[in-house]
N, C-alpha and C positions, 0 to 999 in steps of 0.2 A: 545560599541558603541551604542548610543541611536537610537532607531527605529523610534522615533518621531511618527506622527500621521497618519501613511500610513495605512488607513483602509482596503487597498486590500491585506494586508500581510496574507498569509495562516496561519490558526491557531490562528488568531488574538483574537478571542474569548476565546480560551483556555488561551492564554498569559495574557488576561485582568483578568481572573479569579484567576490567580496565581500570579499575580504581588504582590510585597510585599514593594516597595519603597513608602514612604510617599509622595514623589514629584510627584508620579503618572507617572513619566518616565518608560519606558520599556527598559531594556538593553539586548543585546545578545552577546554572545562570539562565533563568528564564529568557527565551527568545522567541520571536515569532519566525517561524521558518516556512519558506516557500515549498510546497510539495505539488510539483507540476502534475504528476501522475494521479494524485488524488482528485483532480478536477476534470480528468479526460476519461473517455471510454476508449478501450483499445480492442481491435478484432485482428485475427489472423488472416491475412490475404490468401494464403494457400486453403484455408477453410472455405472462403468465399468462391474460390476458382473451382473447387470439386463440383459444387452444384451449379456453377455458372452464374452466381450472383454477383451484382455490382457492389461496390463499397457504400454501406448504407449512409445516407445523408439525412434521413428523418427517422423518427421514433417508430413509425410504421415499418419502414424498411428494416430497421434494426430487429424488430419483433419477427418479421418474415424470415430474416436470416437465422435468428435463433431457433425458430421453428423447423427450418431446413436441416439445420445441425442435428436436431433431436431425431429426425428421421432415419 
């Protein structure tokens, strides 16, 4: 499917740099992609080590860690 001239398309510049069609049209194949990072929360262990906090396993521990980082 041709994506046309939609300039609000996320990643448009990346697509523009990588297009290879001589006509200049940009095509996309719709697909469901698994984004593992989008479903997880990450925290830097060295940030936890500085105030002596354990790796959070609950929402309350997570909030406590964020508050400790802010201090």
